[in-house]
N, C-alpha and C positions, 0 to 999 in steps of 0.2 A: 187580784181580780181587777178588772177594768170595766168601764162602761163602753157600749157600742151604739153607734147611730145606725138605725135600721131603715128599711124601705119607706116608711111614711115621710121621711125627710126629703125624698127625691122630689124635686120640683118645688118644694116648700121653702126650705132654707130660711126659716124664720130668724135664726141667729140670736134669739133670746138666750140660748145656752152659752154662746160666746161671751156674753155680758156678765154672766154670773160665775164663770169658771175661775177659781182662784189661782190656778197654775197656767192659764192660757194654753190649754192643750187641745182646743177645738178650732179647726181651721178648714177652709179659709174663712176669715171674717169678712164682713162687708167692706172693710177698708183695705183689704189685701188684694193684690193682683190675682186674677184667676177665680175670684168669687162668682162673677157672672157666668163663667164657663163651667164651673163645677156643678155636677149633677146633684150633689148633696154635701153636707158637712161631715167631718171625720174627727174622731177622737184618737189622739196619739196614745196607744196602750202603754208606752214606756213612761209617759209624763202624768197620766191620769192618777189621781190620789184617792179615787173611790169616795169622793165627798157627797155625791148624790145631788148636788146643786143643779146640775144640768137636767136631771130627770124631772125635777119639779118645774123647771122653767120651760120645758118643751111643750108647746101648745098642741102638738099632734101625737104625743106619746111615742115618739120615734126612738127614744133612748132606753136601753135596758142593761142590766148587769150582764156581763159576758156569760155567766153560768145560767142566765135566765132567758137568753135569746131563743125565741120560738124556732122550732125545727125548720119552718119555711124560710127563715131569715138567717140561718147559720152562716151562709156565705158572707154576710156583712162583717163578721169577725175578721176575716182575712181582708176584706175590702178596706176597712178602716186601717188596719195595720199596714197594708201595702201602700196606702196613700203616703205614709211617712218614710217608706223605703225608697220611693222613686225620687230622683233629684228634680227639684222644681226650677 
């Protein structure tokens, strides 16, 4: 299982989650190119270790476990994964 960043992150991009992630699987960070252009932040499903640290850090409750993503946000599972498939 992995965690997914959902719709509440759009336009928010607080980045508190990037600071607490022990495996650096949330991108783009504020220090990375593309941060300003990105609509939201994304969790790499291959790197996520399911530690839950990002969930607690997110001030807008945008992060949920993949198996708990609400029906209206199911598309964000693919959106997060696809971010890491496209060459940057």
